[in-house]
C-alpha positions as CSV (number, residue, x, y, z in Angstrom):
1,M,0.0,0.0,0.0
2,T,1.3,3.5,-0.9
3,Q,0.2,6.8,0.5
4,C,0.8,10.2,-1.0
5,E,-0.8,13.4,0.2
6,G,-3.5,11.4,2.0
7,V,-4.4,9.3,-1.1
8,Q,-4.0,5.5,-0.6
9,R,-3.3,3.0,-3.3
10,K,-3.3,-0.7,-2.9
11,T,-1.5,-3.2,-5.2
12,S,-1.3,-7.0,-4.9
13,L,1.6,-8.9,-6.6
14,N,1.9,-12.7,-6.9
15,L,5.7,-12.9,-7.1
16,D,5.8,-16.7,-7.2
17,L,9.5,-16.6,-6.3
18,S,11.6,-19.5,-5.1
19,L,14.4,-18.1,-3.0
20,N,17.4,-20.0,-1.7
21,G,20.1,-17.3,-1.5
22,N,21.2,-15.2,1.5
23,L,20.6,-12.0,-0.3
24,V,18.3,-11.5,-3.4
25,F,17.3,-8.3,-5.1
26,H,14.1,-8.6,-7.2
27,P,12.7,-5.6,-9.1
28,L,9.0,-4.9,-8.9
29,N,6.8,-3.3,-11.5
30,L,4.6,-0.8,-9.7
31,D,2.5,2.1,-11.0
32,W,3.9,5.4,-9.5
33,S,1.8,7.7,-11.8
34,G,0.4,10.6,-9.9
35,C,2.8,10.2,-6.9
36,C,4.5,13.4,-5.8
37,G,6.5,14.5,-2.8
38,V,7.2,12.1,0.0
39,T,5.3,8.8,-0.6
40,T,5.2,6.1,2.1
41,V,5.1,2.4,1.1
42,H,3.7,-0.3,3.4
43,A,4.4,-3.8,2.2
44,K,2.6,-6.8,3.6
45,I,4.8,-9.8,2.7
46,E,3.6,-13.5,2.8
47,I,6.2,-16.3,2.5
48,E,6.1,-20.1,2.9
49,N,9.1,-22.3,3.6
50,L,9.8,-25.8,2.3
51,R,8.1,-27.3,5.3
52,G,4.8,-25.6,4.4
53,Q,5.1,-23.0,7.3
54,R,3.7,-19.6,6.4
55,L,4.7,-16.2,7.7
56,T,3.3,-12.8,7.2
57,F,5.1,-9.6,8.1
58,A,5.2,-5.9,7.4
59,N,8.1,-4.5,5.3
60,A,10.7,-6.6,7.1
61,N,11.0,-9.1,9.9
62,H,14.3,-8.1,11.5
63,P,14.3,-9.4,15.1
64,G,13.9,-6.8,17.7
65,L,13.1,-3.9,15.3
66,T,9.7,-2.3,14.8
67,P,8.6,-2.3,11.1
68,A,8.8,1.1,9.4
69,P,7.5,2.1,6.0
70,L,9.7,2.8,3.0
71,L,9.9,6.5,2.0
72,I,10.2,7.6,-1.6
73,H,10.6,11.3,-2.5
74,F,9.3,12.0,-6.0
75,L,10.9,15.3,-7.0
76,S,8.8,18.0,-8.8
77,T,11.7,19.7,-10.5
78,P,15.1,18.6,-11.9
79,L,18.2,18.6,-9.7
80,P,19.8,22.1,-9.5
81,Y,23.2,21.1,-10.7
82,P,24.7,22.7,-13.9
83,G,25.3,20.5,-16.9
84,D,29.1,20.1,-16.4
85,W,28.7,19.1,-12.7
86,Y,28.1,15.5,-11.9
87,A,26.6,14.3,-8.6
88,G,27.8,11.0,-7.2
89,E,28.1,8.6,-4.3
90,L,31.8,8.4,-3.2
91,H,31.6,5.8,-0.4
92,C,29.4,2.8,-0.7
93,H,29.7,-1.0,-0.7
94,S,28.7,-3.7,-3.1
95,D,28.2,-7.4,-2.4
96,Y,32.0,-7.8,-2.6
97,S,31.9,-6.4,0.9
98,N,30.6,-9.4,2.8
99,D,31.6,-10.4,6.3
100,P,30.0,-11.5,9.6
101,V,28.5,-8.1,10.3
102,E,28.3,-6.2,7.0
103,F,27.2,-6.7,3.4
104,G,26.4,-4.6,0.4
105,A,24.3,-4.7,-2.7
106,P,25.1,-6.0,-6.2
107,L,26.9,-3.5,-8.4
108,S,24.0,-3.5,-10.9
109,V,21.5,-2.6,-8.1
110,L,23.8,0.3,-7.0
111,Q,23.9,1.6,-10.6
112,A,20.1,1.3,-11.0
113,A,19.6,3.1,-7.6
114,A,22.0,5.8,-8.7
115,Q,20.1,6.4,-11.9
116,S,16.9,6.8,-10.1
117,L,18.5,9.4,-7.9
118,G,19.9,11.4,-10.8
119,L,23.5,10.6,-10.0
120,G,26.2,10.7,-12.7
121,Y,28.7,8.4,-11.1
122,V,29.3,5.9,-8.2
123,V,32.7,5.2,-6.6
124,C,32.2,1.8,-5.0
125,T,34.6,1.4,-2.1
126,D,34.6,-2.2,-1.0
127,H,36.6,-3.2,2.1
128,S,40.2,-4.3,1.3
129,Y,39.9,-7.0,4.0
130,D,36.8,-8.6,2.3
131,F,38.7,-9.2,-0.9
132,Y,40.7,-11.9,0.9
133,Y,37.5,-14.0,1.2
134,S,34.7,-15.3,-1.1
135,K,31.8,-12.9,-1.5
136,I,29.5,-16.0,-1.4
137,R,31.0,-17.7,1.7
138,Y,32.6,-14.9,3.6
139,M,34.8,-17.1,5.8
140,E,36.2,-19.0,2.9
141,P,39.7,-17.6,1.9
142,M,40.3,-16.5,-1.6
143,D,43.1,-14.9,-3.6
144,P,42.5,-11.1,-3.2
145,D,44.0,-10.2,-6.5
146,V,41.7,-12.6,-8.3
147,N,38.7,-11.4,-6.3
148,F,39.5,-7.8,-6.9
149,G,39.9,-8.5,-10.6
150,N,36.5,-10.1,-10.8
151,Y,35.0,-7.1,-9.0
152,R,36.7,-4.6,-11.3
153,A,35.6,-6.5,-14.4
154,D,32.0,-6.7,-13.1
155,A,31.9,-2.9,-12.4
156,L,33.5,-1.9,-15.8
157,A,31.1,-4.2,-17.7
158,L,28.2,-2.0,-16.4
159,N,29.7,1.0,-18.2
160,G,29.3,-0.6,-21.6
161,G,26.3,-1.3,-23.8
162,T,23.9,0.8,-25.9
163,D,22.4,2.7,-23.0
164,A,25.7,3.4,-21.3
165,S,25.6,7.2,-21.9
166,N,22.4,7.4,-19.8
167,L,23.7,5.3,-16.9
168,P,25.8,6.4,-14.0
169,I,29.5,5.6,-14.4
170,M,30.6,2.8,-12.1
171,I,34.1,3.4,-10.7
172,P,35.5,0.3,-8.9
173,G,37.4,1.7,-5.9
174,E,38.5,0.4,-2.5
175,E,38.3,1.3,1.2
176,V,41.8,0.3,2.2
177,S,42.6,-0.5,5.9
178,C,46.0,1.1,6.5
179,G,48.0,2.4,9.4
180,N,48.1,6.0,10.8
181,H,51.2,7.4,12.3
182,L,50.3,5.6,15.6
183,G,50.1,2.2,13.9
184,E,46.3,2.1,14.2
185,N,43.9,1.1,11.4
186,V,42.2,3.9,9.5
187,H,40.3,3.8,6.2
188,L,41.4,5.4,2.9
189,L,39.0,5.7,0.0
190,V,40.8,5.1,-3.3
191,A,38.8,6.0,-6.4
192,G,39.6,3.7,-9.3
193,F,43.1,2.3,-8.8
194,P,43.4,-0.7,-11.2
195,R,45.1,-3.1,-8.8
196,F,44.3,-4.6,-5.4
197,L,45.7,-2.7,-2.5
198,P,46.4,-5.0,0.5
199,G,44.8,-4.2,3.9
200,L,43.7,-7.0,6.2
201,G,44.2,-5.0,9.3
202,D,40.8,-4.6,11.0
203,G,38.8,-7.2,9.1
204,G,38.3,-9.2,12.4
205,R,39.2,-12.5,10.9
206,R,42.7,-12.6,12.4
207,W,41.3,-12.2,15.9
208,L,43.6,-9.8,17.8
209,N,46.3,-9.9,15.1
210,N,45.1,-6.6,13.6
211,K,48.2,-4.7,12.9
212,P,48.0,-2.7,9.7
213,D,49.7,-4.3,6.7
214,L,50.7,-1.0,5.1
215,S,50.8,2.6,6.3
216,V,48.8,5.5,4.8
217,G,52.0,6.8,3.2
218,E,52.9,3.4,1.6
219,I,49.4,3.2,0.1
220,L,49.6,6.7,-1.3
221,E,53.0,5.9,-2.8
222,Q,51.5,2.9,-4.6
223,I,48.5,4.7,-6.2
224,G,50.3,7.6,-7.9
225,A,47.8,10.2,-9.1
226,T,44.6,8.2,-8.3
227,P,42.3,10.3,-6.1
228,A,42.3,9.2,-2.4
229,F,40.3,10.5,0.6
230,A,40.4,10.0,4.3
231,A,37.2,8.2,5.3
232,H,35.1,9.5,8.2
233,P,38.2,11.1,9.8
234,R,36.4,12.2,13.0
235,V,34.0,9.3,13.6
236,R,34.3,8.2,17.3
237,V,36.1,4.9,17.8
238,G,34.8,2.9,20.8
239,G,37.0,1.1,23.2
240,L,36.0,-2.3,21.9
241,E,36.9,-1.3,18.4
242,R,40.2,0.0,19.5
243,F,41.0,-3.2,21.4
244,I,39.7,-5.9,19.0
245,F,40.2,-4.1,15.6
246,R,43.0,-1.7,16.5
247,R,41.0,1.1,14.9
248,G,42.0,4.7,15.4
249,M,41.4,8.2,13.9
250,W,43.0,10.4,11.3
251,H,45.4,13.0,12.7
252,E,47.2,16.0,11.1
253,Q,50.3,13.9,10.5
254,D,48.3,11.4,8.5
255,V,46.6,13.8,6.1
256,A,49.7,15.9,5.5
257,R,52.0,15.3,2.5
258,Q,53.9,12.0,2.9
259,G,56.7,11.6,0.3
260,A,55.4,12.5,-3.1
261,R,51.8,13.3,-2.2
262,A,49.1,13.7,0.4
263,V,45.4,12.7,0.6
264,D,43.2,14.7,-1.7
265,G,40.4,15.4,0.8
266,L,38.5,14.4,3.9
267,Q,35.1,12.6,3.8
268,F,33.9,14.1,7.1
269,W,30.2,14.4,5.9
270,N,29.2,10.7,6.4
271,G,25.5,10.5,5.8
272,T,24.4,13.0,8.6
273,R,25.5,16.3,10.0
274,S,26.0,15.0,13.5
275,S,28.8,15.8,15.9
276,D,31.2,13.8,13.7
277,F,30.5,16.2,10.8
278,Y,31.2,19.3,12.8
279,A,34.3,17.9,14.4
280,G,35.5,16.8,10.9
281,R,34.7,20.2,9.4
282,E,36.7,21.9,12.2
283,F,39.6,19.5,11.6
284,W,39.4,20.3,7.8
285,I,39.5,24.1,8.4
286,K,42.5,23.8,10.6
287,R,44.3,21.9,7.9
288,L,43.3,24.5,5.3
289,L,44.7,27.3,7.5
290,N,47.9,25.3,7.7
291,G,48.3,25.5,4.0
292,E,47.1,22.0,3.1
293,R,44.8,21.8,0.0
294,L,42.1,19.3,0.9
295,S,38.7,18.9,-0.6
296,P,35.6,18.3,1.5
297,I,33.9,15.0,0.6
298,G,30.3,14.1,1.3
299,A,29.1,10.4,1.0
300,N,27.1,7.9,3.0
301,D,29.1,4.7,3.7
302,A,26.0,2.8,2.6
303,H,26.1,-1.0,2.8
304,G,23.3,-1.8,0.4
305,D,21.1,0.6,2.4
306,L,18.8,2.1,-0.3
307,N,16.0,3.3,2.0
308,Q,16.7,2.3,5.6
309,N,20.0,1.7,7.3
310,V,19.9,-1.6,9.2
311,G,23.0,-3.0,10.9
312,V,24.5,-5.0,13.7
313,K,24.4,-3.2,17.0
314,T,25.8,-6.0,19.2
315,P,27.3,-8.9,17.3
316,L,25.0,-12.0,17.5
317,F,22.6,-10.2,19.8
318,S,20.9,-7.1,18.4
319,L,20.4,-4.8,15.4
320,Y,19.8,-1.1,14.9
321,K,17.8,0.8,12.3
322,N,17.9,4.4,11.2
323,R,18.1,6.5,8.0
324,N,21.6,7.9,8.6
325,H,23.6,6.1,5.9
326,I,21.3,5.9,2.9
327,F,22.9,5.4,-0.6
328,G,23.1,8.7,-2.5
329,N,21.5,10.9,0.2
330,V,24.7,13.0,0.6
331,R,26.6,13.4,-2.6
332,T,29.8,15.0,-3.9
333,V,29.1,17.1,-7.1
334,V,32.2,17.2,-9.3
335,H,33.0,19.7,-12.1
336,A,34.3,17.5,-14.9
337,A,35.0,17.8,-18.6
338,E,33.1,14.5,-19.3
339,K,31.1,11.8,-17.6
340,S,33.7,9.0,-17.7
341,I,36.0,7.4,-15.1
342,V,38.9,9.5,-16.3
343,G,36.8,12.7,-16.3
344,I,35.4,12.1,-12.8
345,Q,38.9,11.3,-11.5
346,A,40.3,14.4,-13.0
347,G,37.5,16.5,-11.5
348,L,38.1,15.0,-8.1
349,K,41.9,15.7,-8.4
350,S,41.1,19.3,-9.5
351,G,39.4,20.0,-6.2
352,R,36.3,21.6,-7.8
353,V,33.6,19.8,-5.8
354,V,30.5,20.6,-3.8
355,C,29.1,18.5,-1.0
356,T,25.3,18.5,-0.7
357,D,22.2,16.7,0.3
358,G,20.1,18.9,-2.1
359,P,21.1,22.5,-3.1
360,F,24.0,23.7,-5.2
361,I,26.6,26.4,-4.5
362,S,29.7,27.5,-6.3
363,L,32.5,30.1,-6.2
364,E,34.2,31.7,-9.2
365,S,36.8,34.4,-9.5
366,C,35.5,37.6,-11.1
367,M,36.7,41.2,-11.8
368,K,35.2,42.4,-8.5
369,G,36.6,39.6,-6.4
370,V,34.5,36.4,-6.1
371,R,31.1,35.4,-7.5
372,V,28.9,33.1,-5.4
373,E,26.0,31.3,-7.0
374,A,23.5,29.2,-5.1
375,R,20.6,27.2,-6.4
376,S,17.8,25.2,-4.8
377,T,14.4,23.8,-5.7
378,I,10.9,23.6,-4.3
379,D,11.7,20.1,-3.2
380,W,14.8,21.2,-1.1
381,G,13.3,24.6,0.0
382,G,14.3,28.2,-0.6
383,L,17.8,29.5,0.2
384,E,17.6,30.7,3.9
385,T,21.3,31.6,4.2
386,V,24.4,31.9,2.1
387,R,27.7,32.5,3.8
388,I,31.3,33.1,2.6
389,W,34.5,32.6,4.7
390,G,38.0,33.5,3.9
391,G,41.3,32.0,5.1
392,Q,44.9,33.1,5.4
393,F,47.6,30.5,5.7
394,G,49.0,30.5,9.2
395,A,46.1,32.3,10.8
396,S,44.3,30.9,13.8
397,G,40.8,31.1,12.3
398,E,38.8,32.1,9.2
399,I,37.3,35.5,8.5
400,D,33.5,35.7,8.2
401,L,33.3,37.7,5.0
402,K,29.6,37.9,4.2
403,K,26.2,36.4,5.2
404,W,23.0,36.7,3.2
405,S,19.8,35.5,4.9
406,W,16.1,35.5,4.0
407,R,13.5,34.8,6.7
408,E,10.5,35.2,4.5
409,G,10.1,34.3,0.8
410,P,13.6,32.8,0.5
411,P,14.8,32.8,-3.1
412,F,15.7,29.7,-5.1
413,H,18.6,31.3,-7.0
414,V,21.2,33.8,-5.8
415,S,24.1,35.2,-7.7
416,E,26.3,37.9,-6.0
417,D,29.7,39.4,-6.5
418,L,31.8,40.2,-3.5
419,P,35.0,42.2,-3.2
420,L,37.7,40.5,-1.2
421,P,40.2,42.0,1.3
422,A,43.9,41.7,0.5
423,K,46.1,38.8,1.6
424,L,43.5,36.1,1.6
425,D,44.7,32.7,0.4
426,Y,41.3,31.0,-0.1
427,V,37.5,31.5,0.2
428,R,34.7,29.0,0.7
429,A,30.9,29.1,0.9
430,E,28.0,27.3,2.4
431,T,24.2,27.5,2.0
432,T,21.2,26.2,4.0
433,T,17.6,25.9,2.8
434,S,14.2,26.3,4.5
435,E,14.0,22.5,4.4
436,K,17.3,22.3,6.4
437,K,19.2,21.0,3.4
438,F,22.8,22.0,3.1
439,A,25.7,22.5,0.6
440,M,29.3,23.6,0.9
441,T,32.0,24.3,-1.6
442,S,35.6,23.3,-1.8
443,P,38.1,26.2,-1.2
444,L,38.7,28.6,-4.1
445,Y,42.4,29.3,-3.8
446,L,43.4,32.9,-4.6
447,D,46.9,32.3,-6.1
């Protein structure tokens, strides 16, 4: 049963499916005509096992969790991103990420989901430690180079065919477990390196033998110019994770240049703007003021979560459910010359990115100083605030250059020129909408 603006619609489907796999995705043909805005979906599911036992449940039967409806937002207007900017998911997991507590969705499902969301690309970042094991039997060892090769071939095959130009580009990446300067496991997102990067450190299958295989610097040395980003650099690490998995946090020594290169950015927006987001943004700003050129990255760390985020709370005992890490909800919009793997990689390396869960904002140099342009839609709400900050290398904090705000009748498009004071090294901008959606730019450097 679906409900939109008080109107209910009921549909019955006799699927006649015989299921024997652990995880199966089956598309349904439903009539969505006339649906607009946020639509709720209540599914009553009836199943029968081989013994003839029947079970009926609503939406899902996860033990200990109250059923909740699916939510689908049908947009009334196109996404507000210019034609040469491509929105994408930069941290997600396919079914090649499969272990005792986490699993993802098939690559083809991720591509189909990305298309429905209007995304132009997907960087799939499967766990390095899961490539050491079969994706079918997650405790069965496998040659990681062979497994990664299969994964990469599967992803690239989705970029071919007659309809390829209309489909999101799939970029086979990796979330590499590697060592920070303290020898703790941190995660590095690598966007499209063609070979497997080892990292069995915090996979949990070696019990307490969880020392990182390679350091951050050693991984960066291997990947050359491939874009790489620190994953969730300020997510809190619990005592149990520290003890069992030897997990730690990213520090200033880890994101700084190591040998020939440094990381390209920080993925501190990880699905929600919680305390981890604000701590990560503060960490990022301090690094900018220190002269390090780092892009902000927004993504979701979705493990096959296309509508609700369900995961293991206490292994073997309990689950949790929320909507914090939903595929494609937070996206990184990249300015690129073309929608291709090479084009998206070049855009990520250039640093011209916008992080958003809806609106768009950009900065360009102009004769008067800098031009800020912000756009939103009816779906995301009018622009309530637009703010610009400036930074000078070596300073203790940023300068609040300008704030526009609209309490009544907020506009959907703003374009303003702003003169800049002397001796600034960069400027950046943020915007918030009346629907509490948010977007932020990467720094515009004033060389």
